[in-house]
C-alpha positions as CSV (number, residue, x, y, z in Angstrom):
1,X,0.0,0.0,0.0
2,X,2.9,2.4,0.8
3,X,4.4,1.7,-2.5
4,X,1.2,2.3,-4.4
5,X,0.5,5.6,-2.6
6,X,4.1,6.7,-3.3
7,X,3.8,5.8,-7.0
8,X,0.5,7.7,-7.3
9,X,1.9,10.7,-5.6
10,X,5.0,10.6,-7.9
11,X,2.8,10.3,-11.0
12,X,0.5,13.2,-10.0
13,X,3.3,15.5,-8.9
14,X,5.2,14.7,-12.1
15,X,2.3,15.6,-14.3
16,X,1.7,18.9,-12.4
17,X,5.4,19.7,-12.6
18,X,5.5,19.0,-16.3
19,X,2.4,21.2,-16.8
20,X,4.4,24.1,-15.4
21,X,7.9,23.1,-16.4
22,X,7.3,22.9,-20.2
23,X,5.7,26.4,-20.5
24,X,8.3,27.9,-18.2
25,X,11.1,26.4,-20.2
26,X,9.7,27.8,-23.5
27,X,9.2,31.2,-21.8
28,X,12.8,31.2,-20.6
29,X,14.0,30.5,-24.1
30,X,11.9,33.3,-25.5
31,X,13.0,35.7,-22.8
32,X,16.7,35.0,-23.5
33,X,16.1,35.5,-27.2
34,X,14.2,38.8,-26.7
35,X,16.9,40.0,-24.3
36,X,19.7,39.3,-26.9
37,X,17.7,41.1,-29.6
38,X,16.9,44.0,-27.3
39,X,20.6,44.4,-26.4
40,X,21.6,44.2,-30.1
41,X,19.0,46.8,-30.9
42,X,20.3,49.1,-28.2
43,X,23.8,48.8,-29.4
44,X,22.7,49.5,-33.0
45,X,20.7,52.5,-31.8
46,X,23.8,53.8,-30.0
47,X,25.5,54.4,-33.4
48,X,22.7,56.6,-34.8
49,X,24.1,59.8,-33.2
50,X,27.5,59.1,-34.6
51,X,26.1,58.4,-38.1
52,X,24.0,61.6,-38.0
53,X,27.1,63.8,-37.2
54,X,29.6,62.3,-39.6
55,X,29.9,59.7,-42.3
56,X,33.7,59.7,-42.1
57,X,34.8,56.0,-42.2
58,X,37.4,56.4,-39.4
59,X,34.9,58.1,-37.1
60,X,32.3,55.4,-37.8
61,X,34.9,52.7,-37.1
62,X,35.7,54.3,-33.7
63,X,32.0,54.5,-32.9
64,X,31.5,50.8,-33.8
65,X,34.6,49.8,-31.8
66,X,33.1,51.6,-28.7
67,X,30.2,49.2,-28.6
68,X,30.5,45.7,-27.0
69,X,29.3,43.9,-30.2
70,X,31.5,46.1,-32.4
71,X,34.6,45.3,-30.3
72,X,33.8,41.7,-30.8
73,X,33.6,42.2,-34.6
74,X,29.8,41.6,-34.8
75,X,28.7,45.1,-35.9
76,X,28.7,46.2,-39.6
77,X,27.6,49.6,-41.0
78,X,26.3,49.7,-44.6
79,X,26.6,53.3,-45.9
80,X,24.8,54.1,-49.2
81,X,27.1,53.6,-52.2
82,X,30.1,52.6,-50.0
83,X,31.6,49.3,-48.9
84,X,30.4,48.0,-45.5
85,X,32.3,48.9,-42.4
86,X,33.0,45.8,-40.5
87,X,32.3,42.1,-41.2
88,X,28.9,41.6,-42.7
89,X,26.8,38.4,-42.3
90,X,23.4,39.6,-43.7
91,X,22.1,38.6,-47.1
92,X,21.8,41.3,-49.8
93,X,18.1,41.0,-50.1
94,X,17.6,41.5,-46.4
95,X,19.8,44.7,-46.5
96,X,17.7,46.0,-49.4
97,X,14.5,45.3,-47.6
98,X,15.7,47.2,-44.6
99,X,16.8,50.2,-46.7
100,X,13.6,50.3,-48.7
101,X,11.1,49.7,-45.9
102,X,13.0,51.7,-43.3
103,X,12.1,49.3,-40.4
104,X,14.3,47.2,-38.2
105,X,13.9,43.4,-38.1
106,X,15.9,40.3,-37.5
107,X,16.8,37.6,-40.0
108,X,18.3,34.2,-39.8
109,X,21.7,33.6,-41.2
110,X,24.1,30.6,-40.9
111,X,25.3,30.4,-37.3
112,X,22.8,32.8,-35.8
113,X,20.7,35.9,-36.5
114,X,21.4,39.5,-37.7
115,X,19.5,42.6,-36.5
116,X,19.2,45.1,-39.3
117,X,18.6,48.7,-37.9
118,X,17.9,51.4,-40.6
119,X,19.2,54.9,-39.7
120,X,17.8,57.8,-41.8
121,X,20.5,60.2,-43.2
122,X,20.3,63.5,-45.0
123,X,19.0,63.8,-48.5
124,X,16.7,60.7,-48.1
125,X,19.6,58.3,-47.7
126,X,19.4,55.3,-45.3
127,X,22.2,53.6,-43.6
128,X,21.7,50.1,-42.3
129,X,23.4,49.0,-39.0
130,X,23.9,45.3,-38.9
131,X,24.4,43.5,-35.5
132,X,25.3,39.8,-35.7
133,X,24.0,37.5,-33.0
134,X,25.5,34.0,-32.7
135,X,23.1,31.2,-31.6
136,X,24.8,31.0,-28.2
137,X,23.9,34.6,-27.5
138,X,20.2,33.9,-28.2
139,X,20.3,30.9,-25.7
140,X,22.7,32.3,-23.1
141,X,21.5,31.2,-19.6
142,X,18.7,29.0,-21.0
143,X,20.4,25.8,-20.2
144,X,21.2,26.8,-16.6
145,X,17.6,28.0,-16.1
146,X,16.3,24.7,-17.5
147,X,18.6,22.8,-15.1
148,X,17.3,24.8,-12.2
149,X,13.7,24.3,-13.2
150,X,14.3,20.5,-13.6
151,X,15.9,20.4,-10.2
152,X,13.0,22.2,-8.6
153,X,10.6,19.8,-10.2
154,X,12.6,16.8,-9.1
155,X,12.7,18.2,-5.5
156,X,8.9,18.7,-5.6
157,X,8.4,15.1,-6.8
158,X,10.7,13.6,-4.3
159,X,9.2,15.7,-1.5
160,X,5.7,14.6,-2.5
161,X,6.8,11.0,-2.5
162,X,8.3,11.3,1.0
163,X,5.2,13.0,2.4
164,X,3.0,10.3,0.8
165,X,5.2,7.6,2.2
166,X,5.0,9.1,5.7
167,X,1.2,9.4,5.5
168,X,1.0,5.8,4.0
169,X,3.2,4.5,6.8
170,X,0.9,6.0,9.4
171,X,-2.1,4.3,7.7
172,X,-0.4,1.0,7.0
173,X,1.0,0.9,10.6
174,X,-2.5,1.4,12.0
175,X,-3.9,-1.3,9.7
176,X,-1.2,-3.7,10.6
177,X,-1.8,-3.2,14.3
178,X,-5.5,-3.9,13.8
179,X,-4.7,-7.0,11.7
180,X,-2.3,-8.3,14.3
181,X,-4.7,-7.7,17.1
182,X,-7.4,-9.6,15.1
183,X,-5.1,-12.5,14.5
184,X,-4.2,-12.7,18.2
185,X,-7.9,-12.5,19.2
186,X,-8.6,-15.3,16.7
187,X,-5.9,-17.3,18.3
188,X,-7.8,-17.3,21.6
189,X,-6.3,-14.4,23.5
190,X,-9.5,-12.5,24.5
191,X,-7.6,-9.8,26.4
192,X,-6.2,-8.3,23.2
193,X,-7.1,-4.6,22.7
194,X,-5.6,-1.9,20.6
195,X,-5.1,1.9,20.9
196,X,-7.0,3.3,18.0
197,X,-4.7,5.4,15.8
198,X,-4.3,6.6,12.3
199,X,-7.0,8.2,10.1
200,X,-10.6,8.6,11.4
201,X,-11.8,5.5,9.6
202,X,-9.1,3.3,11.1
203,X,-9.6,4.8,14.6
204,X,-13.3,4.0,14.2
205,X,-12.5,0.5,13.1
206,X,-10.1,0.1,16.1
207,X,-12.9,1.2,18.5
208,X,-15.3,-1.2,16.9
209,X,-12.7,-4.0,17.3
210,X,-12.3,-3.3,21.0
211,X,-16.1,-3.3,21.4
212,X,-16.3,-6.6,19.5
213,X,-13.6,-8.1,21.7
214,X,-15.3,-7.0,24.9
215,X,-18.6,-8.5,23.6
216,X,-16.9,-11.8,22.6
217,X,-15.1,-12.0,26.0
218,X,-18.4,-11.4,27.8
219,X,-20.3,-14.0,25.7
220,X,-17.6,-16.7,26.2
221,X,-17.4,-15.9,29.9
222,X,-21.2,-16.2,30.2
223,X,-21.0,-19.5,28.2
224,X,-18.3,-20.9,30.4
225,X,-20.3,-20.0,33.5
226,X,-23.4,-21.6,32.1
227,X,-21.6,-24.8,31.3
228,X,-20.1,-24.8,34.8
229,X,-23.5,-24.2,36.3
230,X,-25.1,-27.0,34.3
231,X,-22.3,-29.3,35.3
232,X,-22.7,-28.3,38.9
233,X,-26.3,-29.3,38.9
234,X,-25.2,-32.9,38.3
235,X,-23.7,-33.0,41.8
236,X,-27.1,-33.5,43.4
237,X,-28.0,-36.7,41.4
238,X,-24.4,-37.9,41.8
239,X,-24.7,-37.5,45.6
240,X,-27.8,-39.6,45.5
241,X,-26.1,-42.2,43.4
242,X,-23.1,-42.3,45.8
243,X,-25.5,-42.9,48.8
244,X,-27.3,-45.6,46.9
245,X,-24.0,-47.2,45.9
246,X,-22.8,-47.2,49.5
247,X,-25.9,-49.2,50.5
248,X,-25.2,-52.0,48.0
249,X,-22.8,-53.9,50.2
250,X,-19.4,-55.3,49.4
251,X,-20.1,-57.3,46.3
252,X,-17.8,-56.8,43.3
253,X,-20.6,-55.2,41.3
254,X,-21.2,-52.8,44.1
255,X,-17.6,-51.8,44.2
256,X,-17.5,-51.2,40.5
257,X,-20.6,-49.1,40.8
258,X,-19.0,-47.0,43.5
259,X,-15.8,-46.6,41.4
260,X,-17.9,-45.5,38.4
261,X,-19.7,-42.9,40.6
262,X,-16.3,-41.6,41.8
263,X,-15.0,-41.4,38.3
264,X,-18.1,-39.6,37.2
265,X,-17.7,-37.0,40.0
266,X,-14.1,-36.5,38.9
267,X,-15.2,-35.9,35.4
268,X,-17.8,-33.3,36.5
269,X,-15.2,-31.5,38.6
270,X,-12.9,-31.4,35.6
271,X,-15.6,-30.1,33.3
272,X,-16.4,-27.3,35.8
273,X,-12.7,-26.4,36.1
274,X,-12.2,-26.4,32.3
275,X,-15.3,-24.4,31.7
276,X,-14.2,-21.6,34.0
277,X,-10.6,-21.6,32.8
278,X,-9.9,-19.8,29.5
279,X,-8.6,-22.2,26.8
280,X,-5.0,-22.2,25.7
281,X,-3.5,-21.8,29.2
282,X,-3.7,-25.4,30.6
283,X,-0.9,-27.9,30.1
284,X,-0.7,-31.5,31.0
285,X,1.8,-34.4,30.9
286,X,0.7,-36.6,28.0
287,X,2.9,-39.5,29.2
288,X,1.3,-39.5,32.6
289,X,-2.2,-39.5,31.1
290,X,-1.3,-42.3,28.8
291,X,0.1,-44.4,31.6
292,X,-3.0,-43.8,33.7
293,X,-5.4,-44.7,31.0
294,X,-3.5,-47.8,29.8
295,X,-3.4,-49.0,33.4
296,X,-7.2,-48.6,33.5
297,X,-7.9,-50.3,30.1
298,X,-5.3,-53.1,30.5
299,X,-7.5,-54.8,33.1
300,X,-10.3,-55.1,30.6
301,X,-7.9,-56.1,27.9
302,X,-6.6,-58.9,30.1
303,X,-10.1,-60.2,30.6
304,X,-10.7,-60.2,26.8
305,X,-7.4,-61.8,26.0
306,X,-6.1,-58.7,24.2
307,X,-2.4,-57.9,24.1
308,X,-1.7,-54.2,24.7
309,X,1.5,-52.1,24.8
310,X,2.4,-48.6,25.6
311,X,5.5,-47.2,23.9
312,X,7.4,-43.9,24.5
313,X,5.7,-42.7,27.7
314,X,8.7,-43.1,30.0
315,X,9.5,-39.3,30.2
316,X,7.2,-36.3,30.7
317,X,5.9,-34.8,27.5
318,X,4.0,-31.5,27.9
319,X,1.1,-30.7,25.6
320,X,-1.1,-27.6,25.6
321,X,-4.4,-29.4,26.4
322,X,-6.5,-29.9,29.5
323,X,-5.7,-33.1,31.3
324,X,-9.4,-34.1,31.5
325,X,-9.9,-33.5,27.7
326,X,-6.9,-35.6,26.8
327,X,-8.0,-38.4,29.1
328,X,-11.6,-38.3,27.7
329,X,-10.2,-38.5,24.1
330,X,-8.0,-41.5,25.0
331,X,-10.9,-43.2,26.7
332,X,-13.0,-42.6,23.7
333,X,-10.4,-44.0,21.3
334,X,-9.5,-47.0,23.4
335,X,-13.2,-47.6,24.0
336,X,-13.7,-47.7,20.2
337,X,-11.0,-50.4,20.0
338,X,-12.9,-52.6,22.5
339,X,-16.3,-51.8,20.9
340,X,-15.5,-52.2,17.2
341,X,-12.9,-55.0,17.2
342,X,-13.3,-58.7,18.2
343,X,-12.1,-60.0,21.6
344,X,-8.5,-61.0,21.5
345,X,-7.6,-58.1,19.0
346,X,-4.3,-56.5,20.0
347,X,-3.8,-52.8,20.3
348,X,-0.9,-50.4,21.0
349,X,-0.5,-46.8,22.1
350,X,2.6,-44.9,21.1
351,X,3.8,-41.5,22.3
352,X,6.3,-39.7,20.0
353,X,7.9,-36.4,20.7
354,X,9.6,-34.6,17.8
355,X,10.8,-31.0,17.2
356,X,8.0,-28.8,18.2
357,X,5.3,-31.5,18.0
358,X,3.9,-34.5,19.9
359,X,2.2,-37.4,18.2
360,X,-0.1,-39.9,20.0
361,X,-0.7,-43.1,18.0
362,X,-3.6,-45.5,18.9
363,X,-3.3,-48.6,16.7
364,X,-5.1,-51.9,16.6
365,X,-5.1,-55.1,14.7
366,X,-8.8,-55.0,13.8
367,X,-10.5,-54.6,10.4
368,X,-9.5,-50.9,10.1
369,X,-11.5,-47.9,8.9
370,X,-12.5,-47.9,5.2
371,X,-13.6,-44.2,4.9
372,X,-11.4,-42.0,7.0
373,X,-13.1,-38.7,5.9
374,X,-16.5,-40.0,6.9
375,X,-15.2,-41.2,10.2
376,X,-14.1,-37.7,11.2
377,X,-17.5,-36.2,10.5
378,X,-19.4,-35.5,13.6
379,X,-22.2,-38.0,14.2
380,X,-21.0,-40.3,11.4
381,X,-20.4,-43.9,12.5
382,X,-20.1,-47.2,10.6
383,X,-20.3,-49.3,13.8
384,X,-23.6,-48.2,15.2
385,X,-22.1,-45.8,17.8
386,X,-22.7,-42.1,18.3
387,X,-19.9,-41.1,15.9
388,X,-18.6,-38.5,18.4
389,X,-15.4,-40.0,19.5
390,X,-13.2,-39.1,16.6
391,X,-14.9,-35.7,16.3
392,X,-14.1,-35.0,20.0
393,X,-10.4,-35.9,19.4
394,X,-10.4,-33.8,16.2
395,X,-11.8,-30.7,18.0
396,X,-9.3,-31.1,20.9
397,X,-6.4,-31.3,18.5
398,X,-7.4,-28.4,16.3
399,X,-8.2,-26.2,19.3
400,X,-4.6,-26.8,20.5
401,X,-3.2,-26.1,17.0
402,X,-2.8,-29.7,15.9
403,X,-4.7,-32.3,13.8
404,X,-6.1,-35.8,13.7
405,X,-5.3,-38.3,11.0
406,X,-6.4,-41.8,10.2
407,X,-4.0,-44.3,8.7
408,X,-3.3,-48.0,8.5
409,X,-1.4,-49.4,11.4
410,X,1.5,-51.8,11.4
411,X,-0.7,-54.2,13.3
412,X,-3.0,-54.3,10.3
413,X,-5.9,-52.3,11.6
414,X,-6.7,-48.7,12.1
415,X,-4.3,-46.1,13.4
416,X,-5.5,-42.8,14.9
417,X,-2.8,-40.2,14.9
418,X,-3.3,-37.2,17.2
419,X,-0.8,-34.4,16.3
420,X,-0.3,-31.8,19.0
421,X,2.2,-28.9,19.4
422,X,4.8,-29.5,22.0
423,X,5.0,-27.3,25.1
424,X,7.8,-26.7,27.6
425,X,7.7,-29.1,30.5
426,X,8.7,-26.4,33.0
427,X,5.3,-24.7,32.5
428,X,3.5,-27.8,33.9
């Protein structure tokens, strides 16, 4: 934008400068020519008194030599019936015209011009004074004047470009600030605000941006509080379920029911905490979550004769997601393995940490997924389930700046790849 405004300013100023420069250049040339002719006419006229007093050749030569042009050998006096005094450059027909018509005029000759000035003598005779003007005399000072005019025009053009660039920098700077703030807001930082600057239109846009950001922050805050309130309402029926589970005795089924109620209470607590915490600030250790979930699902895998393996979860690996969200995604993906593959089907979970990224692989030896695009669509399921598991994983990954991909695993079945950006472990 700055370049465009500078080019437009340069083009407009150049046209304006040319509109004045060309006429001024022509006028300077005409002024120089008129000045040279006027000076020649003055010098020719200065000889008239001497010609009126005497026609003696020696006296006329002294009078001619007293003039600047005569001293330079550019003045010639044509007396009637006599040879010309001084070097003559005029054509014969021009001399005759001056004598007959009795008026002064200039005529072009090789190398310049001649001014022919008739001087009336006694007895009706006419003497013609010729002043030769070389071309350089007619254009003396024109080149310098043109250079000065061109320099002034160039300074005006450069000045206009500099001023346009400064104005454009002010506009572009304000626009870039607004664009940067919009990008930061779109990235999830709802505290972003700008100081409206620049032209009135951009200041108005900046104020509108701040108003929009306030409104968005208020709406999301209200939404989080509503989710937290709704989740909080589940505590009452959960309390009743816990009391009922406590009265079931010490049977294994009763113990499993109490464990399920406890897990459900933990999930509700995490939902409330996540709803009231702005996204993008929570971190968790993916390796710890994987170890915890594999320890939970390995018991069921042992009952069904499934071999399971966890690879790469020995060291802490920080990822920018809420612990409860990652645990829910893993439970959903591992639950799909148990739900959509026959008993005895092996599965493996791998954690890989690369440069700036973390990949979680959930692979099985089942029949696989034929249509990966359809599997990622919300509500779409080929196995009779809700079709939300992969969508939940996809939304968690994209919210953190990652992605979810479906591929064929080395075990022969499906492989769900969760790509997440890496985070610094010290922030955990």
